Each structure stands twice: as structure tokens, then as C-alpha cells.
N, C-alpha and C positions, 0 to 999 in steps of 0.2 A: 685441860684435856682436849685432845684433837677431836674434831667432829667424827672421824672414823672410830675412835675409841668410844665416844658417846653412843654411836650407832651400835657398836658391839655390845656395850652394856645394856642397851635397850633390847637388843636381840636376845640376850640372856634372860631378861625379864619376860620377853615374849615366849621363850621356851617354857618358863614356869607357868605362864598364863595358858599356854596350850595344854600343859599337863593337867590342869584342874578340870576342864570339862570332860576330858577323856577319862580321868580316874574316877570322877563321880559317876559317870555313866557306866563304866566297867564294873564298879562296885555294886551298883544297882542291878545290873544285868547278870553278873556272874556270881555275886554274893561275896561277902567279905571272907568267908571260909576259903574260897579259892584265891582271891586276890592277896590275902595275907599268908598264903601257903608258900612252900618252896617251888611250886609249879612244876613238880616232877612229872606230872601227867597233864594231858590236855584238859581244858575245862569240860564239864559235863554238858554244857549248852554253849551255843555260839553267841557272840556279840551281835548286836544289830548292825546293819550296814553302815549307819552313821557313826556308831562307836568304833567300828573297825576302821573306818576312814580316818577318824580322829587319831587313832593309834598310828596309822601309817603316816599321817601328817606330822605327828610328833617325832616319829623315827626319821622322817625325811628332814625335819628341821635340825635334828642332831647331826645328820650327815652334812647338810649345807653349812651348818655353823662351824664345822671343822675347817672347811675351805675359806669361809669368810674370816674366821679368826686368823688363819694363815695370812690372808691378804692384809688385814689390819696390822698384824705384827710386822710384815715386810714393809708396808708403807710407813708405819710409825718409827720403827727402829732404823730404817733407812732414811728417815727424815725426808720422805718423798711426798708428803701431803700437799695436794694441789686442789684447785677447784674441781678438777675432774674426779680425783679419788674421793673427795668429800661428797660430791654428787652421787657417785657410784655407791657409796656406803648408804646414803639415804634411800636410793632406789632399791638396793638390796632389802633394806628394812621394810620399806613400803610393800615390796613384792611378797615378803614373808608374812606380813600382816594380812595381805589379801589372799595368800595361798591357803591358809587354814580354813576359812569359810568356803572358799572355792572347792577345796577337797571334800569337806564335810557335806556340801550340797551336791557333790558329784557333777560339777560344772565341766563338761567336756566340750571343746578342747581347751577351754580357758585356764583350767588348772595347770595344764602343761605349758601354756603360753606364759602364765605368771611365773612358773618355776624357771623357765628359760630366761626371763628378764632378770631375775635374781642371780641366776648362775652367770649370765653374761656380765652383769655389773661386777661380780666378784672377780671373774677372769680379767676384766678390763682394769680393775684396780691393780692386780698383780703385774699385768703388762705395763701399765703406766709407771709403776715403781721401778721396773727394770730398764725403762728407756730414758 
């Protein structure tokens, strides 16, 4: 398995690991009656700021994972794996690991800086595969 694919697999596990603290907190705060419902209506109470941030971090990771997966597929299927693309994959993963607590703790502007590092690493992987 290429290092890029390993980073992608670990990013998938990170997604699952990000889901756990959010779902536990959401169930405690909103109640299982709401969280197991079809959610046809808004919850009767709001989530705490930290739980809401964890939800947004989870959603953001889904979004970034789409682009990272695309980058890994392009690099892998195009047989363009290099030291640069491998480093970018690990930088992306490290940035995503740092992003969740940065978001949950409301670290401004560092959350955005961390996001940009991961996004830039992903874009650089795609560009490297094309050149």
C-alpha cells in the first residue's frame, strides 16, 4: 500500500474517531429521543457550543475527505507517488488531527490556519500528479 493510501485509511479512521465524541455529547445534550428520530423538526434544545463545534468539525472533515480521496486516487492510479505527494498526505492527516481539537476549543485564527495547511497539502498533491 502506498503511503498516500495509508494516510487515506487513517483519515477514514479519524473520521470515525471524530464522530464518537460528537455523538456521545449530542445524545447526552439532546436526548436519544431526538437523536434516534427522523429529525423532521429542530431539537427542543440547542447543543452546547463545544458539541456544535464538534458537529461542524465532523462535517468539515467529510468535505475535506472528498478532496483528499480524489488526490490520493489521482496520485495512486496515475502512479505519481513521490516523496512530495507522500509528505503532503501525511501533512494533510496531521492537519486534520490538529483541526478537531482546534475547532472544539474555538482556537482562532489557528483553526483556519490548520485547515489551510491541510487544504494546501491536498491541492499540492493533485498538482504534483498532473506535472
